[in-house]
Short mmCIF file of the C-alpha atoms (twelve columns), coordinates in Angstrom:
data_MODEL
# 
_entry.id   MODEL 
# 
loop_
_atom_site.group_PDB 
_atom_site.id 
_atom_site.type_symbol 
_atom_site.label_atom_id 
_atom_site.label_alt_id 
_atom_site.label_comp_id 
_atom_site.label_asym_id 
_atom_site.label_seq_id 
_atom_site.Cartn_x 
_atom_site.Cartn_y 
_atom_site.Cartn_z 
_atom_site.pdbx_PDB_model_num 
ATOM 1   C CA . UNK A 1   -0.601 -63.924 82.136 1 
ATOM 2   C CA . UNK A 2   -3.541 -64.605 79.972 1 
ATOM 3   C CA . UNK A 3   -2.708 -65.502 76.508 1 
ATOM 4   C CA . UNK A 4   -2.751 -63.143 73.673 1 
ATOM 5   C CA . UNK A 5   -6.181 -63.339 71.713 1 
ATOM 6   C CA . UNK A 6   -4.908 -63.971 68.058 1 
ATOM 7   C CA . UNK A 7   -6.115 -67.157 66.597 1 
ATOM 8   C CA . UNK A 8   -3.476 -67.937 64.128 1 
ATOM 9   C CA . UNK A 9   -0.651 -66.897 66.507 1 
ATOM 10  C CA . UNK A 10  2.879  -68.065 65.210 1 
ATOM 11  C CA . UNK A 11  4.957  -69.329 68.151 1 
ATOM 12  C CA . UNK A 12  7.318  -66.556 68.053 1 
ATOM 13  C CA . UNK A 13  4.996  -64.340 69.594 1 
ATOM 14  C CA . UNK A 14  4.818  -66.090 73.013 1 
ATOM 15  C CA . UNK A 15  8.514  -66.585 73.130 1 
ATOM 16  C CA . UNK A 16  8.821  -62.492 72.329 1 
ATOM 17  C CA . UNK A 17  6.170  -61.764 75.036 1 
ATOM 18  C CA . UNK A 18  8.077  -63.927 77.420 1 
ATOM 19  C CA . UNK A 19  11.358 -62.564 76.972 1 
ATOM 20  C CA . UNK A 20  10.081 -58.968 77.058 1 
ATOM 21  C CA . UNK A 21  8.289  -59.896 80.526 1 
ATOM 22  C CA . UNK A 22  11.053 -61.677 82.039 1 
ATOM 23  C CA . UNK A 23  13.584 -58.903 80.773 1 
ATOM 24  C CA . UNK A 24  10.951 -56.193 82.461 1 
ATOM 25  C CA . UNK A 25  11.327 -57.953 85.610 1 
ATOM 26  C CA . UNK A 26  14.992 -58.315 85.848 1 
ATOM 27  C CA . UNK A 27  15.076 -54.356 85.117 1 
ATOM 28  C CA . UNK A 28  13.030 -53.423 87.857 1 
ATOM 29  C CA . UNK A 29  14.842 -55.559 90.412 1 
ATOM 30  C CA . UNK A 30  17.904 -53.138 89.292 1 
ATOM 31  C CA . UNK A 31  15.489 -50.061 89.142 1 
ATOM 32  C CA . UNK A 32  15.301 -49.222 92.884 1 
ATOM 33  C CA . UNK A 33  19.192 -49.615 92.986 1 
ATOM 34  C CA . UNK A 34  22.035 -47.006 92.344 1 
ATOM 35  C CA . UNK A 35  23.560 -48.277 89.566 1 
ATOM 36  C CA . UNK A 36  26.618 -46.767 87.834 1 
ATOM 37  C CA . UNK A 37  26.385 -45.268 84.514 1 
ATOM 38  C CA . UNK A 38  28.668 -45.789 81.970 1 
ATOM 39  C CA . UNK A 39  28.883 -44.059 78.535 1 
ATOM 40  C CA . UNK A 40  29.327 -45.817 75.183 1 
ATOM 41  C CA . UNK A 41  31.102 -44.874 72.039 1 
ATOM 42  C CA . UNK A 42  28.399 -42.814 70.998 1 
ATOM 43  C CA . UNK A 43  28.146 -40.811 73.931 1 
ATOM 44  C CA . UNK A 44  24.790 -42.863 75.097 1 
ATOM 45  C CA . UNK A 45  24.465 -44.273 78.323 1 
ATOM 46  C CA . UNK A 46  24.169 -47.978 79.457 1 
ATOM 47  C CA . UNK A 47  23.800 -49.354 82.700 1 
ATOM 48  C CA . UNK A 48  23.796 -53.058 84.299 1 
ATOM 49  C CA . UNK A 49  20.119 -52.777 83.297 1 
ATOM 50  C CA . UNK A 50  20.613 -52.704 79.731 1 
ATOM 51  C CA . UNK A 51  23.135 -55.719 79.850 1 
ATOM 52  C CA . UNK A 52  20.988 -57.954 82.203 1 
ATOM 53  C CA . UNK A 53  17.832 -57.318 80.163 1 
ATOM 54  C CA . UNK A 54  19.921 -58.296 77.193 1 
ATOM 55  C CA . UNK A 55  21.471 -61.500 78.710 1 
ATOM 56  C CA . UNK A 56  17.537 -62.342 79.597 1 
ATOM 57  C CA . UNK A 57  16.463 -61.756 75.842 1 
ATOM 58  C CA . UNK A 58  19.253 -63.639 74.510 1 
ATOM 59  C CA . UNK A 59  18.639 -66.703 76.458 1 
ATOM 60  C CA . UNK A 60  15.181 -66.965 75.673 1 
ATOM 61  C CA . UNK A 61  15.110 -65.682 72.097 1 
ATOM 62  C CA . UNK A 62  18.212 -68.318 71.257 1 
ATOM 63  C CA . UNK A 63  15.652 -70.828 71.501 1 
ATOM 64  C CA . UNK A 64  14.487 -69.910 68.051 1 
ATOM 65  C CA . UNK A 65  17.877 -70.508 65.985 1 
ATOM 66  C CA . UNK A 66  17.452 -66.938 64.205 1 
ATOM 67  C CA . UNK A 67  20.322 -63.973 64.442 1 
ATOM 68  C CA . UNK A 68  19.501 -61.573 66.988 1 
ATOM 69  C CA . UNK A 69  20.678 -57.810 66.202 1 
ATOM 70  C CA . UNK A 70  20.763 -56.184 69.573 1 
ATOM 71  C CA . UNK A 71  21.785 -52.774 70.499 1 
ATOM 72  C CA . UNK A 72  24.023 -54.551 73.340 1 
ATOM 73  C CA . UNK A 73  25.653 -57.155 70.992 1 
ATOM 74  C CA . UNK A 74  28.537 -56.608 68.516 1 
ATOM 75  C CA . UNK A 75  26.941 -56.832 64.981 1 
ATOM 76  C CA . UNK A 76  28.515 -59.133 62.938 1 
ATOM 77  C CA . UNK A 77  26.601 -58.984 59.785 1 
ATOM 78  C CA . UNK A 78  25.690 -62.470 60.028 1 
ATOM 79  C CA . UNK A 79  22.337 -61.604 60.097 1 
ATOM 80  C CA . UNK A 80  22.387 -59.894 56.487 1 
ATOM 81  C CA . UNK A 81  22.276 -63.115 54.777 1 
ATOM 82  C CA . UNK A 82  19.047 -64.442 56.681 1 
ATOM 83  C CA . UNK A 83  15.747 -63.589 55.725 1 
ATOM 84  C CA . UNK A 84  14.368 -63.788 59.128 1 
ATOM 85  C CA . UNK A 85  16.256 -62.238 62.510 1 
ATOM 86  C CA . UNK A 86  15.109 -60.841 65.678 1 
ATOM 87  C CA . UNK A 87  15.907 -56.774 66.585 1 
ATOM 88  C CA . UNK A 88  16.081 -56.284 69.947 1 
ATOM 89  C CA . UNK A 89  16.441 -52.941 72.285 1 
ATOM 90  C CA . UNK A 90  16.691 -54.527 75.809 1 
ATOM 91  C CA . UNK A 91  16.259 -50.962 77.621 1 
ATOM 92  C CA . UNK A 92  14.795 -48.336 75.647 1 
ATOM 93  C CA . UNK A 93  15.109 -44.859 77.095 1 
ATOM 94  C CA . UNK A 94  17.744 -45.703 79.361 1 
ATOM 95  C CA . UNK A 95  18.166 -42.128 80.236 1 
ATOM 96  C CA . UNK A 96  14.370 -42.514 81.644 1 
ATOM 97  C CA . UNK A 97  15.540 -45.349 83.500 1 
ATOM 98  C CA . UNK A 98  18.872 -43.106 84.861 1 
ATOM 99  C CA . UNK A 99  16.353 -40.166 85.857 1 
ATOM 100 C CA . UNK A 100 13.660 -42.532 87.204 1 
ATOM 101 C CA . UNK A 101 10.719 -41.281 85.156 1 
ATOM 102 C CA . UNK A 102 9.484  -44.845 84.989 1 
ATOM 103 C CA . UNK A 103 9.168  -44.061 81.106 1 
ATOM 104 C CA . UNK A 104 11.200 -47.022 79.716 1 
ATOM 105 C CA . UNK A 105 10.616 -50.129 77.934 1 
ATOM 106 C CA . UNK A 106 11.679 -53.569 76.620 1 
ATOM 107 C CA . UNK A 107 11.559 -53.789 72.592 1 
ATOM 108 C CA . UNK A 108 11.343 -57.120 70.579 1 
ATOM 109 C CA . UNK A 109 10.926 -57.626 66.775 1 
ATOM 110 C CA . UNK A 110 10.947 -60.240 64.581 1 
ATOM 111 C CA . UNK A 111 11.752 -59.293 60.929 1 
ATOM 112 C CA . UNK A 112 10.945 -61.410 57.698 1 
ATOM 113 C CA . UNK A 113 12.166 -59.934 54.344 1 
ATOM 114 C CA . UNK A 114 12.864 -56.472 55.889 1 
ATOM 115 C CA . UNK A 115 9.319  -56.081 57.353 1 
ATOM 116 C CA . UNK A 116 8.668  -56.556 61.038 1 
ATOM 117 C CA . UNK A 117 6.095  -59.476 61.268 1 
ATOM 118 C CA . UNK A 118 5.673  -59.137 65.383 1 
ATOM 119 C CA . UNK A 119 6.343  -56.496 67.794 1 
ATOM 120 C CA . UNK A 120 6.243  -56.762 71.478 1 
ATOM 121 C CA . UNK A 121 6.967  -53.605 73.914 1 
ATOM 122 C CA . UNK A 122 7.207  -54.199 77.718 1 
ATOM 123 C CA . UNK A 123 6.585  -51.192 79.873 1 
ATOM 124 C CA . UNK A 124 7.716  -52.644 83.230 1 
ATOM 125 C CA . UNK A 125 6.791  -49.743 85.669 1 
ATOM 126 C CA . UNK A 126 3.116  -49.764 84.683 1 
ATOM 127 C CA . UNK A 127 3.080  -54.054 84.190 1 
ATOM 128 C CA . UNK A 128 1.684  -52.735 80.627 1 
ATOM 129 C CA . UNK A 129 2.413  -54.651 77.211 1 
ATOM 130 C CA . UNK A 130 1.867  -53.645 73.679 1 
ATOM 131 C CA . UNK A 131 2.034  -56.401 71.067 1 
ATOM 132 C CA . UNK A 132 1.131  -57.060 67.365 1 
ATOM 133 C CA . UNK A 133 1.290  -59.846 64.692 1 
ATOM 134 C CA . UNK A 134 1.405  -59.044 61.230 1 
ATOM 135 C CA . UNK A 135 -2.155 -59.107 59.870 1 
ATOM 136 C CA . UNK A 136 -3.626 -59.928 63.353 1 
ATOM 137 C CA . UNK A 137 -4.222 -56.502 64.867 1 
ATOM 138 C CA . UNK A 138 -2.592 -55.147 67.645 1 
ATOM 139 C CA . UNK A 139 -3.220 -55.516 71.732 1 
ATOM 140 C CA . UNK A 140 -2.316 -54.120 74.952 1 
ATOM 141 C CA . UNK A 141 -2.231 -55.588 78.044 1 
ATOM 142 C CA . UNK A 142 -2.940 -53.732 81.063 1 
ATOM 143 C CA . UNK A 143 -4.790 -54.395 84.537 1 
ATOM 144 C CA . UNK A 144 -4.557 -58.225 83.852 1 
ATOM 145 C CA . UNK A 145 -6.183 -58.159 80.541 1 
ATOM 146 C CA . UNK A 146 -5.793 -58.129 76.920 1 
ATOM 147 C CA . UNK A 147 -7.689 -55.527 74.771 1 
ATOM 148 C CA . UNK A 148 -7.454 -54.674 71.115 1 
ATOM 149 C CA . UNK A 149 -6.130 -51.334 70.170 1 
ATOM 150 C CA . UNK A 150 -6.365 -48.939 67.506 1 
ATOM 151 C CA . UNK A 151 -5.463 -45.182 66.289 1 
ATOM 152 C CA . UNK A 152 -8.076 -42.206 66.415 1 
ATOM 153 C CA . UNK A 153 -9.736 -40.768 63.453 1 
ATOM 154 C CA . UNK A 154 -8.469 -36.902 63.803 1 
ATOM 155 C CA . UNK A 155 -7.663 -35.930 60.324 1 
ATOM 156 C CA . UNK A 156 -7.148 -32.016 61.053 1 
ATOM 157 C CA . UNK A 157 -3.120 -31.636 61.889 1 
ATOM 158 C CA . UNK A 158 -4.037 -28.396 64.556 1 
ATOM 159 C CA . UNK A 159 -6.312 -31.029 66.527 1 
ATOM 160 C CA . UNK A 160 -3.605 -33.563 66.740 1 
ATOM 161 C CA . UNK A 161 -2.196 -34.528 70.068 1 
ATOM 162 C CA . UNK A 162 1.704  -34.670 69.564 1 
ATOM 163 C CA . UNK A 163 4.328  -36.652 71.415 1 
ATOM 164 C CA . UNK A 164 8.110  -35.989 71.264 1 
ATOM 165 C CA . UNK A 165 11.104 -36.992 73.063 1 
ATOM 166 C CA . UNK A 166 12.082 -35.609 76.568 1 
ATOM 167 C CA . UNK A 167 15.852 -35.968 75.946 1 
ATOM 168 C CA . UNK A 168 16.660 -34.921 72.399 1 
ATOM 169 C CA . UNK A 169 13.848 -32.049 71.247 1 
ATOM 170 C CA . UNK A 170 15.474 -30.164 68.681 1 
ATOM 171 C CA . UNK A 171 14.889 -26.545 68.022 1 
ATOM 172 C CA . UNK A 172 14.037 -27.989 64.331 1 
ATOM 173 C CA . UNK A 173 11.474 -30.224 65.474 1 
ATOM 174 C CA . UNK A 174 9.977  -27.811 67.810 1 
ATOM 175 C CA . UNK A 175 9.936  -24.989 65.119 1 
ATOM 176 C CA . UNK A 176 8.203  -27.477 62.714 1 
ATOM 177 C CA . UNK A 177 5.614  -28.375 65.366 1 
ATOM 178 C CA . UNK A 178 4.469  -25.078 65.968 1 
ATOM 179 C CA . UNK A 179 4.737  -24.372 62.233 1 
ATOM 180 C CA . UNK A 180 1.905  -27.350 61.728 1 
ATOM 181 C CA . UNK A 181 -0.068 -25.263 63.916 1 
ATOM 182 C CA . UNK A 182 -0.003 -27.942 66.733 1 
ATOM 183 C CA . UNK A 183 -0.504 -26.704 70.663 1 
ATOM 184 C CA . UNK A 184 -1.137 -29.805 72.072 1 
ATOM 185 C CA . UNK A 185 2.494  -31.418 72.674 1 
ATOM 186 C CA . UNK A 186 3.573  -33.764 75.262 1 
ATOM 187 C CA . UNK A 187 7.467  -34.799 75.771 1 
ATOM 188 C CA . UNK A 188 7.620  -38.843 76.871 1 
ATOM 189 C CA . UNK A 189 10.167 -41.314 77.261 1 
ATOM 190 C CA . UNK A 190 10.983 -44.162 74.908 1 
ATOM 191 C CA . UNK A 191 8.851  -46.093 72.822 1 
ATOM 192 C CA . UNK A 192 5.889  -45.092 74.781 1 
ATOM 193 C CA . UNK A 193 5.459  -42.280 72.224 1 
ATOM 194 C CA . UNK A 194 4.242  -45.021 69.617 1 
ATOM 195 C CA . UNK A 195 2.334  -47.025 72.278 1 
ATOM 196 C CA . UNK A 196 0.255  -43.599 72.858 1 
ATOM 197 C CA . UNK A 197 -0.787 -43.065 69.045 1 
ATOM 198 C CA . UNK A 198 -1.468 -46.836 68.521 1 
ATOM 199 C CA . UNK A 199 -3.678 -46.955 71.632 1 
ATOM 200 C CA . UNK A 200 -5.951 -43.792 70.309 1 
ATOM 201 C CA . UNK A 201 -4.072 -41.426 73.079 1 
ATOM 202 C CA . UNK A 202 -2.234 -39.097 70.632 1 
ATOM 203 C CA . UNK A 203 -2.023 -38.679 66.746 1 
ATOM 204 C CA . UNK A 204 1.720  -37.581 65.678 1 
ATOM 205 C CA . UNK A 205 5.349  -38.481 66.669 1 
ATOM 206 C CA . UNK A 206 8.070  -36.303 64.662 1 
ATOM 207 C CA . UNK A 207 11.578 -36.712 65.054 1 
ATOM 208 C CA . UNK A 208 13.989 -35.367 62.502 1 
ATOM 209 C CA . UNK A 209 17.232 -37.044 64.125 1 
ATOM 210 C CA . UNK A 210 19.691 -39.269 61.852 1 
ATOM 211 C CA . UNK A 211 20.810 -40.866 65.157 1 
ATOM 212 C CA . UNK A 212 17.757 -43.324 65.564 1 
ATOM 213 C CA . UNK A 213 18.334 -46.890 64.943 1 
ATOM 214 C CA . UNK A 214 16.296 -50.046 63.451 1 
ATOM 215 C CA . UNK A 215 16.197 -51.132 67.245 1 
ATOM 216 C CA . UNK A 216 14.464 -48.121 68.310 1 
ATOM 217 C CA . UNK A 217 11.407 -48.525 66.005 1 
ATOM 218 C CA . UNK A 218 11.026 -52.256 64.655 1 
ATOM 219 C CA . UNK A 219 8.620  -53.515 67.440 1 
ATOM 220 C CA . UNK A 220 6.945  -49.928 67.307 1 
ATOM 221 C CA . UNK A 221 6.557  -50.601 63.301 1 
ATOM 222 C CA . UNK A 222 4.540  -53.580 63.918 1 
ATOM 223 C CA . UNK A 223 2.322  -52.378 66.563 1 
ATOM 224 C CA . UNK A 224 1.242  -49.059 65.211 1 
ATOM 225 C CA . UNK A 225 0.723  -50.644 61.446 1 
ATOM 226 C CA . UNK A 226 -1.469 -53.007 62.984 1 
ATOM 227 C CA . UNK A 227 -3.325 -50.716 65.146 1 
ATOM 228 C CA . UNK A 228 -4.269 -48.931 61.711 1 
ATOM 229 C CA . UNK A 229 -1.422 -45.706 61.706 1 
ATOM 230 C CA . UNK A 230 1.390  -45.472 60.000 1 
ATOM 231 C CA . UNK A 231 5.554  -45.314 60.216 1 
ATOM 232 C CA . UNK A 232 8.074  -43.678 57.486 1 
ATOM 233 C CA . UNK A 233 10.708 -41.516 57.568 1 
ATOM 234 C CA . UNK A 234 10.196 -38.028 57.516 1 
ATOM 235 C CA . UNK A 235 9.898  -37.981 53.734 1 
ATOM 236 C CA . UNK A 236 7.401  -40.635 53.421 1 
ATOM 237 C CA . UNK A 237 9.827  -43.241 52.472 1 
ATOM 238 C CA . UNK A 238 8.817  -46.745 53.907 1 
ATOM 239 C CA . UNK A 239 11.368 -47.981 56.217 1 
ATOM 240 C CA . UNK A 240 12.766 -51.548 56.199 1 
ATOM 241 C CA . UNK A 241 14.883 -53.454 58.443 1 
ATOM 242 C CA . UNK A 242 17.748 -55.753 58.592 1 
ATOM 243 C CA . UNK A 243 20.079 -53.365 56.658 1 
ATOM 244 C CA . UNK A 244 23.714 -52.669 57.051 1 
ATOM 245 C CA . UNK A 245 23.257 -49.134 58.115 1 
ATOM 246 C CA . UNK A 246 21.130 -49.476 61.112 1 
ATOM 247 C CA . UNK A 247 20.664 -45.943 61.151 1 
ATOM 248 C CA . UNK A 248 17.418 -44.046 60.055 1 
ATOM 249 C CA . UNK A 249 19.046 -41.439 58.028 1 
ATOM 250 C CA . UNK A 250 15.854 -39.391 57.398 1 
ATOM 251 C CA . UNK A 251 14.109 -39.165 60.897 1 
ATOM 252 C CA . UNK A 252 10.811 -41.003 61.634 1 
ATOM 253 C CA . UNK A 253 7.522  -40.137 61.437 1 
ATOM 254 C CA . UNK A 254 4.399  -42.095 63.358 1 
ATOM 255 C CA . UNK A 255 0.857  -40.820 62.895 1 
ATOM 256 C CA . UNK A 256 -2.958 -42.247 62.868 1 
ATOM 257 C CA . UNK A 257 -2.234 -42.228 59.279 1 
ATOM 258 C CA . UNK A 258 -4.904 -39.867 58.194 1 
ATOM 259 C CA . UNK A 259 -2.419 -36.737 58.604 1 
ATOM 260 C CA . UNK A 260 0.487  -38.550 57.364 1 
ATOM 261 C CA . UNK A 261 0.566  -37.222 54.012 1 
ATOM 262 C CA . UNK A 262 0.040  -33.655 54.958 1 
ATOM 263 C CA . UNK A 263 2.947  -33.701 57.529 1 
ATOM 264 C CA . UNK A 264 5.274  -35.343 54.900 1 
ATOM 265 C CA . UNK A 265 4.151  -32.551 52.617 1 
ATOM 266 C CA . UNK A 266 4.520  -29.499 55.058 1 
ATOM 267 C CA . UNK A 267 7.986  -31.145 55.962 1 
ATOM 268 C CA . UNK A 268 9.484  -31.397 52.641 1 
ATOM 269 C CA . UNK A 269 8.649  -27.438 51.904 1 
ATOM 270 C CA . UNK A 270 11.835 -27.015 54.839 1 
ATOM 271 C CA . UNK A 271 13.918 -29.329 53.086 1 
# 
């Protein structure tokens, strides 16, 4: 695989890319099989692929000596005393993996002082990667090459292409999207929603749920920010990472940046 074209690349970026790639390959090996699905205590599904991916990633990231906060490992809170940690979702979109939609990803982020400084998302079924390093832009690897990506300049909400969850779209979200006058809506699995906005293929992702956790957004945060877009909670507050409470209590709003404040304003009228 070609090297990502970033001049002042930090070594952790290559490590994260290697981990995401190898985890993606391990997931694909299990993708064709009929795996048993288990349910975690919060009713979310888990498969052998989640655990295998986690094992591959942990082994590679452990070279760096940073603490790892992963969806599939028990959180011992040692990370809270560290200024730099990894945040990992070994298989984002387990429901999509189970349903064989192909829309699942591997997400790896490096956090420094509560902010993601690099993010890598692998999309195994499409041999595609999204990657970004703070201050160096966002890139997409597909068809064997890296290309710089950026958000669109659409600034009128009704003209926005909006993406949302396939499995968790609530009535509240549906009616809010309708109230904004948005007609172009597509349901997509996992972190690919943010990948689409970062690549200029959509303008907004709206979710009001309080069930998303830090590993669901950390890699995306760096990628969308470096692509020129914006991620906050639905009330417009900055999102931070490596907190004791890993839930995003006020949902998440991801946009190309130009329509962000208008959507926040409209949402606040509902509250």
